[in-house]
C-alpha positions in Angstrom: -74.3 21.7 -23.0 -76.5 24.8 -23.1 -80.2 24.2 -23.1 -81.6 26.6 -25.6 -84.1 24.3 -27.3 -87.0 22.2 -26.1 -89.1 19.5 -27.8 -92.8 20.2 -28.1 -95.0 17.9 -26.1 -98.7 17.1 -26.0 -98.9 18.1 -22.4 -97.3 21.5 -23.0 -99.5 22.0 -26.0 -102.6 21.4 -23.9 -101.2 23.8 -21.3 -100.6 26.3 -24.0 -104.2 26.2 -25.1 -105.3 26.7 -21.5 -102.9 29.6 -20.8 -102.2 31.0 -24.2 -98.5 30.5 -23.7 -95.4 29.4 -25.6 -94.4 25.7 -25.8 -90.9 24.7 -24.6 -88.6 21.9 -25.3 -86.7 19.4 -23.1 -82.9 19.3 -22.9 -81.1 16.7 -24.8 -77.7 15.4 -23.6 -76.7 12.4 -25.7 -74.6 9.8 -24.0 -75.0 11.3 -20.5 -77.0 9.8 -17.7 -80.0 12.0 -16.8 -79.6 14.2 -13.7 -82.5 15.6 -11.8 -82.9 18.5 -14.2 -83.0 16.2 -17.3 -85.3 13.8 -15.5 -87.9 16.4 -14.7 -88.0 17.8 -18.3 -88.3 14.2 -19.6 -91.1 13.6 -17.0 -92.9 16.7 -18.3 -92.8 15.2 -21.8 -94.5 12.1 -20.5 -91.3 10.0 -20.5 -91.7 8.5 -17.0 -88.7 6.6 -15.6 -90.0 3.1 -14.6 -90.3 2.8 -10.9 -89.6 6.4 -10.2 -92.1 9.1 -9.1 -90.8 12.6 -8.7 -91.3 14.1 -5.2 -90.8 17.4 -3.4 -92.0 19.1 -0.1 -91.7 22.7 0.8 -91.2 24.5 4.1 -90.2 27.8 5.6 -86.8 27.8 7.2 -86.0 29.6 10.5 -85.5 33.3 10.6 -81.7 33.1 10.3 -82.1 31.2 6.9 -84.8 33.1 5.1 -83.0 35.4 2.6 -79.5 36.0 1.4 -76.6 33.6 1.4 -77.8 31.9 4.6 -81.0 31.0 2.8 -78.9 29.6 -0.1 -77.0 27.3 2.1 -80.1 26.0 3.9 -82.0 25.5 0.6 -79.1 23.4 -0.8 -78.7 21.5 2.4 -82.4 20.6 2.4 -82.5 19.8 -1.3 -79.5 17.4 -1.0 -80.6 15.8 2.3 -84.2 15.0 1.2 -83.2 14.1 -2.4 -86.2 16.0 -3.7 -86.4 16.4 -7.5 -86.0 20.2 -7.9 -85.1 23.3 -6.0 -88.0 25.4 -5.0 -87.0 28.8 -3.4 -89.3 30.1 -0.6 -90.3 33.7 -1.0 -89.5 35.5 2.3 -89.2 39.2 1.3 -92.5 40.1 2.9 -94.3 43.2 1.8 -95.2 43.9 5.4 -98.1 45.7 7.1 -99.0 49.1 5.8 -100.4 51.3 8.6 -102.3 53.8 6.5 -104.8 51.3 5.0 -107.8 52.3 7.2 -110.5 52.7 4.5 -110.9 51.6 0.8 -109.8 54.9 -0.6 -106.4 54.5 1.2 -105.3 51.8 -1.3 -104.7 54.5 -3.9 -101.7 55.6 -1.7 -99.9 52.3 -2.4 -96.7 52.6 -4.4 -94.9 49.9 -6.4 -91.8 48.4 -4.8 -88.5 49.2 -6.6 -86.0 46.5 -7.5 -83.8 47.2 -4.6 -86.6 46.1 -2.2 -86.2 42.6 -3.5 -82.4 42.4 -3.3 -82.2 40.2 -0.2 -84.4 37.6 -1.9 -82.6 38.0 -5.3 -79.2 37.2 -3.6 -80.6 33.8 -2.8 -82.0 33.3 -6.3 -78.7 34.2 -8.0 -76.7 32.0 -5.7 -79.0 29.0 -6.1 -79.1 29.3 -9.9 -75.3 29.5 -10.0 -74.9 26.5 -7.6 -77.6 24.1 -8.7 -79.1 24.9 -12.1 -76.7 22.6 -13.9 -78.2 19.6 -12.1 -81.7 20.6 -11.1 -84.6 22.8 -12.0 -84.8 26.1 -10.0 -88.2 27.4 -9.2 -89.1 30.6 -7.4 -92.2 31.0 -5.3 -94.5 34.0 -6.0 -97.6 35.0 -4.0 -100.5 36.6 -5.8 -101.2 40.4 -5.5 -104.2 39.5 -3.4 -102.0 37.5 -1.0 -99.6 40.4 -0.8 -102.5 42.7 -0.1 -103.4 40.5 2.9 -99.9 41.1 4.3 -100.4 44.8 3.8 -103.8 45.2 5.5 -104.6 41.8 7.2 -107.2 39.5 5.8 -110.1 41.0 7.6 -109.4 44.5 6.5 -108.8 43.5 2.9 -111.9 41.5 2.6 -114.0 44.3 4.2 -112.6 46.9 1.8 -113.2 44.6 -1.2 -116.8 44.2 -0.2 -117.2 47.9 0.4 -115.4 49.4 -2.6 -113.5 47.0 -4.9 -112.7 49.7 -7.4 -110.8 51.6 -4.7 -108.8 48.5 -3.7 -108.0 47.7 -7.3 -105.7 50.8 -7.3 -103.6 49.1 -4.6 -103.7 45.8 -6.3 -102.3 47.5 -9.5 -99.3 48.7 -7.5 -98.7 45.2 -6.2 -99.0 43.8 -9.7 -96.3 46.2 -10.8 -94.2 45.1 -7.8 -94.7 41.5 -8.6 -93.6 42.0 -12.3 -90.5 43.8 -11.1 -89.5 40.8 -9.0 -90.4 38.0 -11.5 -88.7 39.7 -14.4 -85.5 40.0 -12.3 -85.8 36.2 -11.5 -86.3 35.4 -15.1 -83.2 37.4 -16.1 -81.2 35.6 -13.4 -82.2 32.3 -15.0 -84.9 30.5 -12.9 -86.7 27.7 -14.8 -90.1 28.6 -13.5 -92.3 29.7 -10.6 -94.5 28.1 -8.0 -97.5 30.4 -8.5 -99.7 30.7 -5.4 -103.3 31.9 -5.5 -106.0 32.5 -2.9 -109.4 34.2 -3.0 -111.7 31.6 -4.5 -112.2 29.7 -1.2 -115.7 28.6 -0.3 -117.8 31.4 1.2 -115.0 34.0 1.2 -117.0 36.7 -0.5 -120.8 37.3 -0.5 -120.4 38.3 -4.1 -118.3 35.9 -6.2 -117.8 38.5 -8.8 -115.3 40.2 -6.6 -112.9 37.3 -7.3 -113.7 37.2 -11.0 -113.5 40.9 -11.6 -110.7 42.0 -9.3 -108.6 39.1 -7.8 -108.4 36.9 -10.8 -107.3 39.6 -13.3 -104.6 40.7 -10.8 -103.4 37.1 -10.5 -103.1 36.5 -14.2 -100.8 39.3 -15.2 -97.6 37.9 -13.9 -98.7 34.3 -14.2 -99.2 34.6 -17.9 -95.9 36.3 -18.3 -93.9 33.7 -16.5 -95.6 30.8 -18.2 -94.8 32.4 -21.6 -91.1 32.7 -20.6 -90.4 29.7 -18.3 -90.7 26.0 -19.1 -91.7 24.6 -15.7 -94.3 26.3 -13.6 -96.6 25.0 -10.9 -100.0 26.5 -10.1 -100.6 26.2 -6.4 -104.3 26.7 -5.4 -103.7 27.4 -1.8 -106.2 26.3 0.8 -104.1 27.3 3.8 -106.8 29.7 5.0 -109.9 27.8 4.0 -111.1 24.9 1.8 -112.6 25.3 -1.7 -116.1 24.2 -2.7 -114.8 23.6 -6.3 -112.0 24.8 -8.5 -114.2 26.2 -11.3 -112.8 29.7 -10.9 -109.2 28.7 -11.5 -109.3 25.9 -14.0 -108.1 28.2 -16.7 -105.2 29.5 -14.7 -101.8 28.9 -16.4 -99.0 26.6 -15.2 -97.8 23.3 -16.6 -98.5 21.5 -13.3 -101.2 22.0 -10.7 -100.8 21.6 -6.9 -104.3 21.7 -5.4 -105.8 19.7 -2.5 -108.0 16.8 -3.7 -110.0 17.4 -0.5 -112.7 20.0 -1.1 -115.2 21.4 1.4 -117.8 18.7 0.9 -116.1 15.9 -1.0 -112.7 14.4 -1.9 -111.6 14.0 -5.5 -109.5 11.3 -6.9 -106.1 12.4 -8.3 -107.3 11.2 -11.7 -110.3 13.6 -11.3 -107.9 16.5 -10.4 -105.7 15.8 -13.5 -108.7 15.5 -15.8 -110.3 18.7 -14.3 -107.2 20.8 -14.8 -106.2 19.0 -18.1 -102.5 18.7 -16.9 -100.3 16.8 -14.5 -100.7 17.4 -10.8 -98.7 17.4 -7.6 -99.8 16.4 -4.0 -101.1 13.4 -2.3 -100.1 13.9 1.4 -101.9 16.0 4.1 -99.4 18.4 5.5 -100.9 17.8 9.0 -101.5 14.1 8.6 -99.4 10.9 8.7 -96.5 12.9 7.2 -96.1 14.8 10.5 -97.7 12.4 13.0 -97.0 8.9 11.8 -94.1 6.5 11.9 -91.8 6.1 8.9 -93.5 2.9 8.1 -96.9 4.6 8.2 -95.6 7.3 5.9 -94.3 4.8 3.5 -97.6 3.0 3.4 -99.5 6.3 2.9 -97.2 7.1 -0.1 -97.7 3.7 -1.7 -101.5 4.1 -1.3 -101.4 7.5 -3.0 -99.2 6.4 -5.8 -101.3 3.3 -6.5 -104.2 5.4 -7.6 -102.4 8.4 -8.9 -102.2 9.3 -12.6 -99.1 8.4 -14.7 -97.7 11.9 -14.5 -97.7 12.8 -10.9 -95.4 14.5 -8.4 -95.7 13.4 -4.8 -95.9 16.3 -2.4 -98.1 17.9 0.2 -101.3 20.0 -0.2 -99.4 23.0 1.0 -96.2 24.1 2.9 -95.4 21.5 5.6 -94.7 22.7 9.2 -91.2 24.3 9.5 -90.3 22.2 12.5 -90.9 18.9 10.8 -88.1 16.3 11.0 -86.5 16.2 7.5 -86.2 12.4 7.8 -89.9 12.1 7.4 -89.8 14.0 4.1 -86.7 12.1 3.0 -88.4 8.8 3.6 -91.5 9.8 1.7 -89.4 10.9 -1.2 -87.3 7.7 -1.1 -90.5 5.6 -1.3 -91.7 7.6 -4.3 -88.4 7.1 -6.0 -88.8 3.3 -5.6 -92.4 3.1 -6.7 -93.5 0.0 -8.6 
């Protein structure tokens, strides 16, 4: 059955108020047992399956399995082995270092990437949509223009240029915004269900002047984010603390996305997951430290950690990590954590 219509829900309505986006509906398949795809749409409506908490963990595969058909096979293998609840495609088509970015004015030389630049990644997207969408949600990762700019110039150079002349850097960010839109529109046309939208730039103490984030980074973030949340039913906002922790999430509370993946541990305090959900006014994802028991403990310890997290988690919660887990992790650890979540009481 084609899924052209979706029922409105209170959670999506709340998200629409935050993000100014369209509401979507959940698929209806009468007389058919729910698959992972159906289950996640029902979960988004607030129809939790008793004793079942969705779960997913993300990692980067080795260099031989990052883009193209090889990446497709590895994503499917990982999805099926761990039994996670949706397919999340890693973005690996890196923008790459740009040698000419020596001073702020050099950002004006940046040119938008054409569609063919993204083709290696789009091969993976097409194949995964074709292979798995009938049974599972397909999500694509996108990194913010600011994060792409870090790849182009290194973090130190980008931060220095933004402090010296943010208007000059803005011209480069605009080229990256256009590149990002080219990619996400292609993914939407292919048929992805949503995006894992990653943002950085509001970490504690990153800029001497916080207006740099508000005036330059945030507007660049929101262009593609607003477009995808208007067109796709299932998007996760990832507030990435890979580089540094946050003092608070005030700067990103109004970012779009039906679900939020943000670390409950801030620079000077740790929030409860109920507090995170209330703060962002939508369901959240997380619970496990990517460098903690998940990677260092026994399977029994991982199971106990999962049970402890879920005991105090909100009703609508996806078990996951605070960020990408180490690529070399034993998949059995992730499979076990997911299994425990799927048997929650």
